[in-house]
All heavy atoms as TSV, in Angstrom:
chain	resi	resn	atom	element	x	y	z
A	1	MET	N	N	-46.182	-9.841	27.754
A	1	MET	CA	C	-46.481	-9.253	29.045
A	1	MET	C	C	-47.094	-10.331	29.933
A	1	MET	O	O	-47.985	-11.034	29.537
A	1	MET	CB	C	-47.426	-8.079	28.855
A	1	MET	CG	C	-47.849	-7.445	30.148
A	1	MET	SD	S	-48.763	-5.954	29.812
A	1	MET	CE	C	-48.054	-4.939	31.044
A	2	SER	N	N	-46.599	-10.407	31.160
A	2	SER	CA	C	-47.084	-11.390	32.110
A	2	SER	C	C	-48.173	-10.784	32.983
A	2	SER	O	O	-48.141	-9.613	33.311
A	2	SER	CB	C	-45.928	-11.853	32.992
A	2	SER	OG	O	-46.411	-12.611	34.056
A	3	CYS	N	N	-49.140	-11.591	33.356
A	3	CYS	CA	C	-50.151	-11.110	34.297
A	3	CYS	C	C	-49.966	-11.795	35.636
A	3	CYS	O	O	-50.866	-11.868	36.435
A	3	CYS	CB	C	-51.568	-11.283	33.772
A	3	CYS	SG	S	-51.850	-12.662	32.705
A	4	GLY	N	N	-48.745	-12.272	35.880
A	4	GLY	CA	C	-48.438	-12.933	37.148
A	4	GLY	C	C	-48.282	-11.936	38.283
A	4	GLY	O	O	-48.386	-10.729	38.110
A	5	ASN	N	N	-47.997	-12.469	39.438
A	5	ASN	CA	C	-47.854	-11.654	40.630
A	5	ASN	C	C	-46.451	-11.045	40.681
A	5	ASN	O	O	-45.465	-11.755	40.727
A	5	ASN	CB	C	-48.105	-12.526	41.862
A	5	ASN	CG	C	-48.116	-11.745	43.142
A	5	ASN	OD1	O	-47.682	-10.605	43.180
A	5	ASN	ND2	N	-48.609	-12.364	44.188
A	6	HIS	N	N	-46.371	-9.743	40.716
A	6	HIS	CA	C	-45.078	-9.056	40.747
A	6	HIS	C	C	-44.697	-8.606	42.154
A	6	HIS	O	O	-43.702	-7.926	42.332
A	6	HIS	CB	C	-45.098	-7.837	39.816
A	6	HIS	CG	C	-45.260	-8.211	38.386
A	6	HIS	ND1	N	-44.253	-8.774	37.659
A	6	HIS	CD2	C	-46.336	-8.134	37.558
A	6	HIS	CE1	C	-44.679	-9.012	36.433
A	6	HIS	NE2	N	-45.945	-8.641	36.351
A	7	THR	N	N	-45.476	-8.985	43.150
A	7	THR	CA	C	-45.229	-8.539	44.516
A	7	THR	C	C	-43.850	-8.964	44.997
A	7	THR	O	O	-43.116	-8.165	45.571
A	7	THR	CB	C	-46.304	-9.084	45.472
A	7	THR	OG1	O	-47.580	-8.698	44.979
A	7	THR	CG2	C	-46.126	-8.547	46.864
A	8	ALA	N	N	-43.472	-10.211	44.770
A	8	ALA	CA	C	-42.174	-10.699	45.222
A	8	ALA	C	C	-41.046	-9.930	44.556
A	8	ALA	O	O	-40.054	-9.587	45.200
A	8	ALA	CB	C	-42.043	-12.195	44.946
A	9	GLU	N	N	-41.191	-9.639	43.267
A	9	GLU	CA	C	-40.173	-8.856	42.565
A	9	GLU	C	C	-40.054	-7.470	43.172
A	9	GLU	O	O	-38.961	-6.951	43.363
A	9	GLU	CB	C	-40.520	-8.727	41.085
A	9	GLU	CG	C	-40.328	-9.981	40.284
A	9	GLU	CD	C	-40.754	-9.791	38.833
A	9	GLU	OE1	O	-40.617	-8.662	38.327
A	9	GLU	OE2	O	-41.218	-10.766	38.244
A	10	PHE	N	N	-41.181	-6.845	43.469
A	10	PHE	CA	C	-41.182	-5.507	44.035
A	10	PHE	C	C	-40.502	-5.506	45.396
A	10	PHE	O	O	-39.671	-4.664	45.690
A	10	PHE	CB	C	-42.613	-4.966	44.167
A	10	PHE	CG	C	-42.670	-3.640	44.872
A	10	PHE	CD1	C	-42.282	-2.484	44.222
A	10	PHE	CD2	C	-43.091	-3.552	46.188
A	10	PHE	CE1	C	-42.316	-1.268	44.865
A	10	PHE	CE2	C	-43.131	-2.342	46.836
A	10	PHE	CZ	C	-42.742	-1.194	46.175
A	11	ARG	N	N	-40.848	-6.473	46.249
A	11	ARG	CA	C	-40.250	-6.545	47.584
A	11	ARG	C	C	-38.741	-6.731	47.506
A	11	ARG	O	O	-37.996	-6.094	48.222
A	11	ARG	CB	C	-40.858	-7.675	48.395
A	11	ARG	CG	C	-42.221	-7.362	48.911
A	11	ARG	CD	C	-42.696	-8.428	49.878
A	11	ARG	NE	N	-44.087	-8.203	50.198
A	11	ARG	CZ	C	-44.986	-9.135	50.280
A	11	ARG	NH1	N	-44.650	-10.395	50.093
A	11	ARG	NH2	N	-46.234	-8.853	50.575
A	12	ALA	N	N	-38.309	-7.629	46.641
A	12	ALA	CA	C	-36.877	-7.884	46.518
A	12	ALA	C	C	-36.149	-6.642	46.017
A	12	ALA	O	O	-35.064	-6.330	46.483
A	12	ALA	CB	C	-36.637	-9.055	45.570
A	13	ALA	N	N	-36.746	-5.919	45.102
A	13	ALA	CA	C	-36.115	-4.725	44.559
A	13	ALA	C	C	-36.112	-3.583	45.564
A	13	ALA	O	O	-35.218	-2.746	45.559
A	13	ALA	CB	C	-36.825	-4.297	43.280
A	14	SER	N	N	-37.115	-3.535	46.453
A	14	SER	CA	C	-37.215	-2.409	47.374
A	14	SER	C	C	-36.425	-2.606	48.666
A	14	SER	O	O	-36.256	-1.672	49.425
A	14	SER	CB	C	-38.684	-2.132	47.701
A	14	SER	OG	O	-39.227	-3.206	48.425
A	15	ARG	N	N	-35.945	-3.814	48.928
A	15	ARG	CA	C	-35.153	-4.058	50.133
A	15	ARG	C	C	-33.797	-3.400	49.998
A	15	ARG	O	O	-33.147	-3.471	48.976
A	15	ARG	CB	C	-34.932	-5.548	50.322
A	15	ARG	CG	C	-36.010	-6.181	51.103
A	15	ARG	CD	C	-35.626	-7.603	51.439
A	15	ARG	NE	N	-36.845	-8.376	51.329
A	15	ARG	CZ	C	-36.918	-9.607	50.910
A	15	ARG	NH1	N	-35.854	-10.247	50.540
A	15	ARG	NH2	N	-38.063	-10.221	50.835
A	16	ARG	N	N	-33.362	-2.792	51.075
A	16	ARG	CA	C	-32.021	-2.214	51.101
A	16	ARG	C	C	-31.223	-2.928	52.170
A	16	ARG	O	O	-31.727	-3.209	53.241
A	16	ARG	CB	C	-32.094	-0.734	51.457
A	16	ARG	CG	C	-32.734	0.089	50.407
A	16	ARG	CD	C	-32.620	1.551	50.784
A	16	ARG	NE	N	-33.733	2.244	50.152
A	16	ARG	CZ	C	-34.360	3.262	50.667
A	16	ARG	NH1	N	-34.009	3.751	51.825
A	16	ARG	NH2	N	-35.353	3.829	50.031
A	17	ARG	N	N	-29.992	-3.173	51.877
A	17	ARG	CA	C	-29.116	-3.795	52.866
A	17	ARG	C	C	-28.611	-2.703	53.802
A	17	ARG	O	O	-28.096	-1.676	53.375
A	17	ARG	CB	C	-27.952	-4.478	52.175
A	17	ARG	CG	C	-27.031	-5.171	53.127
A	17	ARG	CD	C	-25.999	-5.980	52.372
A	17	ARG	NE	N	-24.930	-6.374	53.245
A	17	ARG	CZ	C	-24.900	-7.505	53.920
A	17	ARG	NH1	N	-25.888	-8.348	53.792
A	17	ARG	NH2	N	-23.896	-7.800	54.694
A	18	THR	N	N	-28.764	-2.944	55.099
A	18	THR	CA	C	-28.297	-1.994	56.102
A	18	THR	C	C	-26.793	-2.135	56.261
A	18	THR	O	O	-26.262	-3.241	56.235
A	18	THR	CB	C	-28.998	-2.261	57.447
A	18	THR	OG1	O	-30.402	-2.240	57.237
A	18	THR	CG2	C	-28.627	-1.228	58.475
A	19	ASP	N	N	-26.115	-1.034	56.435
A	19	ASP	CA	C	-24.670	-1.020	56.636
A	19	ASP	C	C	-24.311	-1.926	57.824
A	19	ASP	O	O	-24.830	-1.727	58.930
A	19	ASP	CB	C	-24.229	0.411	56.905
A	19	ASP	CG	C	-22.750	0.539	57.210
A	19	ASP	OD1	O	-21.990	-0.434	57.014
A	19	ASP	OD2	O	-22.342	1.638	57.638
A	20	PRO	N	N	-23.451	-2.917	57.610
A	20	PRO	CA	C	-23.094	-3.841	58.694
A	20	PRO	C	C	-22.497	-3.137	59.913
A	20	PRO	O	O	-22.707	-3.567	61.049
A	20	PRO	CB	C	-22.070	-4.783	58.065
A	20	PRO	CG	C	-22.252	-4.643	56.604
A	20	PRO	CD	C	-22.808	-3.278	56.357
A	21	ASN	N	N	-21.757	-2.062	59.704
A	21	ASN	CA	C	-21.184	-1.326	60.835
A	21	ASN	C	C	-22.273	-0.651	61.661
A	21	ASN	O	O	-22.194	-0.594	62.885
A	21	ASN	CB	C	-20.173	-0.292	60.352
A	21	ASN	CG	C	-18.947	-0.949	59.752
A	21	ASN	OD1	O	-18.496	-1.987	60.202
A	21	ASN	ND2	N	-18.422	-0.338	58.706
A	22	LEU	N	N	-23.304	-0.156	60.995
A	22	LEU	CA	C	-24.434	0.459	61.679
A	22	LEU	C	C	-25.181	-0.592	62.495
A	22	LEU	O	O	-25.534	-0.364	63.652
A	22	LEU	CB	C	-25.372	1.127	60.669
A	22	LEU	CG	C	-26.648	1.736	61.235
A	22	LEU	CD1	C	-26.326	2.873	62.190
A	22	LEU	CD2	C	-27.530	2.229	60.097
A	23	THR	N	N	-25.404	-1.749	61.900
A	23	THR	CA	C	-26.100	-2.837	62.585
A	23	THR	C	C	-25.318	-3.288	63.818
A	23	THR	O	O	-25.890	-3.486	64.890
A	23	THR	CB	C	-26.316	-4.023	61.628
A	23	THR	OG1	O	-27.056	-3.569	60.501
A	23	THR	CG2	C	-27.064	-5.150	62.292
A	24	LYS	N	N	-24.002	-3.437	63.659
A	24	LYS	CA	C	-23.160	-3.868	64.778
A	24	LYS	C	C	-23.220	-2.847	65.925
A	24	LYS	O	O	-23.365	-3.214	67.087
A	24	LYS	CB	C	-21.718	-4.032	64.303
A	24	LYS	CG	C	-20.783	-4.582	65.354
A	24	LYS	CD	C	-19.359	-4.641	64.855
A	24	LYS	CE	C	-19.120	-5.949	64.170
A	24	LYS	NZ	N	-17.718	-6.154	63.784
A	25	ALA	N	N	-23.134	-1.577	65.589
A	25	ALA	CA	C	-23.192	-0.525	66.612
A	25	ALA	C	C	-24.563	-0.495	67.290
A	25	ALA	O	O	-24.651	-0.324	68.513
A	25	ALA	CB	C	-22.880	0.828	65.980
A	26	ALA	N	N	-25.622	-0.688	66.510
A	26	ALA	CA	C	-26.975	-0.684	67.070
A	26	ALA	C	C	-27.182	-1.879	67.998
A	26	ALA	O	O	-27.813	-1.759	69.049
A	26	ALA	CB	C	-28.017	-0.697	65.949
A	27	ARG	N	N	-26.639	-3.041	67.642
A	27	ARG	CA	C	-26.735	-4.219	68.513
A	27	ARG	C	C	-26.018	-3.960	69.846
A	27	ARG	O	O	-26.536	-4.266	70.919
A	27	ARG	CB	C	-26.086	-5.437	67.851
A	27	ARG	CG	C	-26.929	-6.127	66.849
A	27	ARG	CD	C	-26.199	-7.372	66.330
A	27	ARG	NE	N	-26.625	-7.698	64.990
A	27	ARG	CZ	C	-27.767	-8.289	64.701
A	27	ARG	NH1	N	-28.589	-8.640	65.644
A	27	ARG	NH2	N	-28.080	-8.543	63.442
A	28	ARG	N	N	-24.811	-3.408	69.758
A	28	ARG	CA	C	-24.036	-3.122	70.960
A	28	ARG	C	C	-24.785	-2.112	71.840
A	28	ARG	O	O	-24.882	-2.270	73.055
A	28	ARG	CB	C	-22.663	-2.584	70.557
A	28	ARG	CG	C	-21.655	-2.574	71.645
A	28	ARG	CD	C	-20.262	-2.217	71.174
A	28	ARG	NE	N	-20.273	-1.442	69.933
A	28	ARG	CZ	C	-19.562	-1.736	68.854
A	28	ARG	NH1	N	-18.770	-2.766	68.842
A	28	ARG	NH2	N	-19.632	-0.991	67.777
A	29	TRP	N	N	-25.338	-1.073	71.217
A	29	TRP	CA	C	-26.110	-0.063	71.946
A	29	TRP	C	C	-27.316	-0.702	72.632
A	29	TRP	O	O	-27.586	-0.432	73.800
A	29	TRP	CB	C	-26.551	1.039	70.984
A	29	TRP	CG	C	-27.477	2.034	71.598
A	29	TRP	CD1	C	-27.148	3.112	72.357
A	29	TRP	CD2	C	-28.909	2.037	71.504
A	29	TRP	NE1	N	-28.281	3.776	72.741
A	29	TRP	CE2	C	-29.368	3.137	72.234
A	29	TRP	CE3	C	-29.841	1.212	70.884
A	29	TRP	CZ2	C	-30.725	3.434	72.358
A	29	TRP	CZ3	C	-31.180	1.510	71.010
A	29	TRP	CH2	C	-31.623	2.617	71.735
A	30	ALA	N	N	-28.041	-1.555	71.893
A	30	ALA	CA	C	-29.229	-2.205	72.453
A	30	ALA	C	C	-28.860	-3.069	73.653
A	30	ALA	O	O	-29.553	-3.050	74.671
A	30	ALA	CB	C	-29.924	-3.041	71.377
A	31	GLU	N	N	-27.779	-3.812	73.538
A	31	GLU	CA	C	-27.335	-4.647	74.659
A	31	GLU	C	C	-26.996	-3.775	75.868
A	31	GLU	O	O	-27.335	-4.120	77.004
A	31	GLU	CB	C	-26.143	-5.499	74.248
A	31	GLU	CG	C	-26.521	-6.605	73.283
A	31	GLU	CD	C	-25.333	-7.329	72.693
A	31	GLU	OE1	O	-24.166	-6.906	72.924
A	31	GLU	OE2	O	-25.551	-8.324	71.986
A	32	ASP	N	N	-26.328	-2.651	75.638
A	32	ASP	CA	C	-25.998	-1.719	76.728
A	32	ASP	C	C	-27.256	-1.143	77.371
A	32	ASP	O	O	-27.264	-0.808	78.550
A	32	ASP	CB	C	-25.115	-0.572	76.221
A	32	ASP	CG	C	-23.714	-1.029	75.855
A	32	ASP	OD1	O	-23.322	-2.158	76.233
A	32	ASP	OD2	O	-23.011	-0.247	75.179
A	33	GLU	N	N	-28.323	-1.034	76.578
A	33	GLU	CA	C	-29.602	-0.514	77.078
A	33	GLU	C	C	-30.444	-1.603	77.747
A	33	GLU	O	O	-31.536	-1.333	78.235
A	33	GLU	CB	C	-30.414	0.095	75.920
A	33	GLU	CG	C	-29.815	1.352	75.333
A	33	GLU	CD	C	-29.863	2.523	76.297
A	33	GLU	OE1	O	-30.922	2.758	76.907
A	33	GLU	OE2	O	-28.841	3.204	76.446
A	34	GLY	N	N	-29.942	-2.841	77.719
A	34	GLY	CA	C	-30.661	-3.944	78.351
A	34	GLY	C	C	-31.688	-4.618	77.447
A	34	GLY	O	O	-32.545	-5.360	77.923
A	35	VAL	N	N	-31.585	-4.378	76.156
A	35	VAL	CA	C	-32.521	-4.972	75.194
A	35	VAL	C	C	-31.906	-6.265	74.666
A	35	VAL	O	O	-30.738	-6.286	74.270
A	35	VAL	CB	C	-32.792	-4.008	74.017
A	35	VAL	CG1	C	-33.716	-4.642	73.002
A	35	VAL	CG2	C	-33.358	-2.703	74.533
A	36	GLU	N	N	-32.678	-7.351	74.679
A	36	GLU	CA	C	-32.194	-8.620	74.138
A	36	GLU	C	C	-32.225	-8.569	72.615
A	36	GLU	O	O	-33.267	-8.290	72.023
A	36	GLU	CB	C	-33.074	-9.772	74.602
A	36	GLU	CG	C	-32.595	-10.420	75.863
A	36	GLU	CD	C	-33.377	-11.679	76.173
A	36	GLU	OE1	O	-33.496	-12.560	75.299
A	36	GLU	OE2	O	-33.868	-11.746	77.306
A	37	VAL	N	N	-31.089	-8.811	72.007
A	37	VAL	CA	C	-30.997	-8.880	70.547
A	37	VAL	C	C	-30.192	-10.112	70.169
A	37	VAL	O	O	-29.331	-10.562	70.925
A	37	VAL	CB	C	-30.339	-7.612	69.936
A	37	VAL	CG1	C	-31.227	-6.406	70.076
A	37	VAL	CG2	C	-28.985	-7.340	70.543
A	38	LYS	N	N	-30.489	-10.652	69.004
A	38	LYS	CA	C	-29.748	-11.800	68.494
A	38	LYS	C	C	-28.358	-11.353	68.061
A	38	LYS	O	O	-28.146	-10.194	67.711
A	38	LYS	CB	C	-30.466	-12.409	67.292
A	38	LYS	CG	C	-31.821	-12.965	67.609
A	38	LYS	CD	C	-32.431	-13.518	66.338
A	38	LYS	CE	C	-33.898	-13.798	66.508
A	38	LYS	NZ	N	-34.520	-14.188	65.251
A	39	ASN	N	N	-27.421	-12.297	68.056
A	39	ASN	CA	C	-26.063	-11.990	67.605
A	39	ASN	C	C	-25.947	-11.926	66.096
A	39	ASN	O	O	-24.971	-11.391	65.570
A	39	ASN	CB	C	-25.077	-13.026	68.141
A	39	ASN	CG	C	-24.896	-12.897	69.632
A	39	ASN	OD1	O	-25.024	-11.815	70.190
A	39	ASN	ND2	N	-24.600	-14.005	70.286
A	40	ASN	N	N	-26.924	-12.487	65.400
A	40	ASN	CA	C	-26.884	-12.462	63.935
A	40	ASN	C	C	-28.301	-12.398	63.398
A	40	ASN	O	O	-29.263	-12.446	64.156
A	40	ASN	CB	C	-26.142	-13.682	63.380
A	40	ASN	CG	C	-26.738	-14.979	63.868
A	40	ASN	OD1	O	-27.852	-15.023	64.378
A	40	ASN	ND2	N	-25.996	-16.050	63.720
A	41	GLY	N	N	-28.411	-12.249	62.110
A	41	GLY	CA	C	-29.724	-12.150	61.486
A	41	GLY	C	C	-30.219	-10.714	61.462
A	41	GLY	O	O	-29.512	-9.782	61.823
A	42	ALA	N	N	-31.442	-10.562	61.030
A	42	ALA	CA	C	-32.024	-9.230	60.885
A	42	ALA	C	C	-32.209	-8.576	62.252
A	42	ALA	O	O	-32.599	-9.221	63.218
A	42	ALA	CB	C	-33.360	-9.314	60.164
A	43	LEU	N	N	-31.921	-7.307	62.307
A	43	LEU	CA	C	-32.105	-6.524	63.519
A	43	LEU	C	C	-33.478	-5.880	63.463
A	43	LEU	O	O	-33.874	-5.347	62.423
A	43	LEU	CB	C	-31.017	-5.453	63.611
A	43	LEU	CG	C	-30.979	-4.598	64.860
A	43	LEU	CD1	C	-30.722	-5.461	66.097
A	43	LEU	CD2	C	-29.891	-3.552	64.740
A	44	ASP	N	N	-34.200	-5.931	64.571
A	44	ASP	CA	C	-35.533	-5.339	64.628
A	44	ASP	C	C	-35.453	-3.868	64.209
A	44	ASP	O	O	-34.601	-3.120	64.692
A	44	ASP	CB	C	-36.072	-5.463	66.047
A	44	ASP	CG	C	-37.522	-5.051	66.162
A	44	ASP	OD1	O	-37.857	-3.914	65.780
A	44	ASP	OD2	O	-38.327	-5.862	66.639
A	45	ALA	N	N	-36.330	-3.461	63.328
A	45	ALA	CA	C	-36.324	-2.094	62.804
A	45	ALA	C	C	-36.514	-1.069	63.912
A	45	ALA	O	O	-35.955	0.029	63.844
A	45	ALA	CB	C	-37.413	-1.940	61.745
A	46	ARG	N	N	-37.273	-1.428	64.948
A	46	ARG	CA	C	-37.479	-0.491	66.064
A	46	ARG	C	C	-36.179	-0.252	66.827
A	46	ARG	O	O	-35.910	0.862	67.268
A	46	ARG	CB	C	-38.552	-1.013	67.008
A	46	ARG	CG	C	-39.939	-1.031	66.368
A	46	ARG	CD	C	-40.927	-1.692	67.260
A	46	ARG	NE	N	-40.544	-3.114	67.374
A	46	ARG	CZ	C	-41.209	-4.027	68.028
A	46	ARG	NH1	N	-42.301	-3.699	68.676
A	46	ARG	NH2	N	-40.812	-5.276	68.064
A	47	VAL	N	N	-35.370	-1.299	66.974
A	47	VAL	CA	C	-34.084	-1.158	67.652
A	47	VAL	C	C	-33.169	-0.258	66.828
A	47	VAL	O	O	-32.541	0.661	67.357
A	47	VAL	CB	C	-33.419	-2.534	67.896
A	47	VAL	CG1	C	-31.999	-2.377	68.412
A	47	VAL	CG2	C	-34.251	-3.362	68.853
A	48	LEU	N	N	-33.115	-0.510	65.539
A	48	LEU	CA	C	-32.271	0.296	64.668
A	48	LEU	C	C	-32.715	1.760	64.671
A	48	LEU	O	O	-31.893	2.669	64.799
A	48	LEU	CB	C	-32.287	-0.263	63.241
A	48	LEU	CG	C	-31.335	0.386	62.254
A	48	LEU	CD1	C	-29.894	0.309	62.738
A	48	LEU	CD2	C	-31.469	-0.266	60.896
A	49	ALA	N	N	-34.010	1.991	64.580
A	49	ALA	CA	C	-34.523	3.363	64.584
A	49	ALA	C	C	-34.239	4.042	65.921
A	49	ALA	O	O	-33.850	5.213	65.958
A	49	ALA	CB	C	-36.018	3.362	64.298
A	50	SER	N	N	-34.415	3.326	67.021
A	50	SER	CA	C	-34.142	3.889	68.342
A	50	SER	C	C	-32.665	4.246	68.489
A	50	SER	O	O	-32.316	5.281	69.046
A	50	SER	CB	C	-34.538	2.914	69.443
A	50	SER	OG	O	-35.928	2.727	69.456
A	51	TYR	N	N	-31.808	3.377	67.978
A	51	TYR	CA	C	-30.373	3.658	68.016
A	51	TYR	C	C	-30.066	4.933	67.238
A	51	TYR	O	O	-29.340	5.804	67.723
A	51	TYR	CB	C	-29.565	2.485	67.444
A	51	TYR	CG	C	-28.124	2.840	67.187
A	51	TYR	CD1	C	-27.244	3.005	68.249
A	51	TYR	CD2	C	-27.657	3.026	65.891
A	51	TYR	CE1	C	-25.921	3.352	68.027
A	51	TYR	CE2	C	-26.341	3.374	65.664
A	51	TYR	CZ	C	-25.479	3.530	66.723
A	51	TYR	OH	O	-24.171	3.889	66.511
A	52	GLN	N	N	-30.638	5.031	66.047
A	52	GLN	CA	C	-30.365	6.196	65.206
A	52	GLN	C	C	-30.888	7.477	65.841
A	52	GLN	O	O	-30.314	8.543	65.656
A	52	GLN	CB	C	-30.950	5.993	63.819
A	52	GLN	CG	C	-30.200	4.928	63.039
A	52	GLN	CD	C	-30.839	4.607	61.718
A	52	GLN	OE1	O	-32.053	4.399	61.626
A	52	GLN	NE2	N	-30.017	4.578	60.675
A	53	LEU	N	N	-31.967	7.366	66.610
A	53	LEU	CA	C	-32.541	8.540	67.282
A	53	LEU	C	C	-32.081	8.648	68.738
A	53	LEU	O	O	-32.410	9.618	69.413
A	53	LEU	CB	C	-34.066	8.468	67.245
A	53	LEU	CG	C	-34.697	8.532	65.858
A	53	LEU	CD1	C	-36.190	8.255	65.950
A	53	LEU	CD2	C	-34.444	9.894	65.232
A	54	GLN	N	N	-31.349	7.609	69.218
A	54	GLN	CA	C	-30.871	7.524	70.596
A	54	GLN	C	C	-32.015	7.648	71.600
A	54	GLN	O	O	-31.957	8.411	72.555
A	54	GLN	CB	C	-29.797	8.583	70.870
A	54	GLN	CG	C	-28.540	8.378	70.071
A	54	GLN	CD	C	-27.794	7.103	70.413
A	54	GLN	OE1	O	-27.469	6.869	71.553
A	54	GLN	NE2	N	-27.545	6.270	69.415
A	55	LEU	N	N	-33.095	6.897	71.338
A	55	LEU	CA	C	-34.241	6.843	72.239
A	55	LEU	C	C	-34.174	5.570	73.059
A	55	LEU	O	O	-33.700	4.554	72.587
A	55	LEU	CB	C	-35.548	6.843	71.438
A	55	LEU	CG	C	-35.829	8.057	70.583
A	55	LEU	CD1	C	-37.074	7.810	69.744
A	55	LEU	CD2	C	-36.032	9.279	71.462
A	56	PRO	N	N	-34.689	5.591	74.276
A	56	PRO	CA	C	-34.770	4.331	75.027
A	56	PRO	C	C	-35.763	3.389	74.351
A	56	PRO	O	O	-36.796	3.836	73.856
A	56	PRO	CB	C	-35.286	4.745	76.401
A	56	PRO	CG	C	-35.656	6.174	76.320
A	56	PRO	CD	C	-35.180	6.723	75.008
A	57	VAL	N	N	-35.427	2.115	74.319
A	57	VAL	CA	C	-36.294	1.127	73.661
A	57	VAL	C	C	-37.321	0.628	74.645
A	57	VAL	O	O	-37.078	0.434	75.782
A	57	VAL	CB	C	-35.454	-0.058	73.124
A	57	VAL	CG1	C	-36.337	-1.095	72.476
A	57	VAL	CG2	C	-34.425	0.440	72.166
């Protein structure tokens, strides 16, 4: 049994990959709403949540 730090293992195991089609649609929606988003990389969770709820960002 190890007494090392398991935080990194826990984080890696708990991450979920977001559906690429959902991310693409959320980016397009954000751009239409006038929100600056990167063309690649992680999408801000607030943008994704707003898209899913269709709230203004």
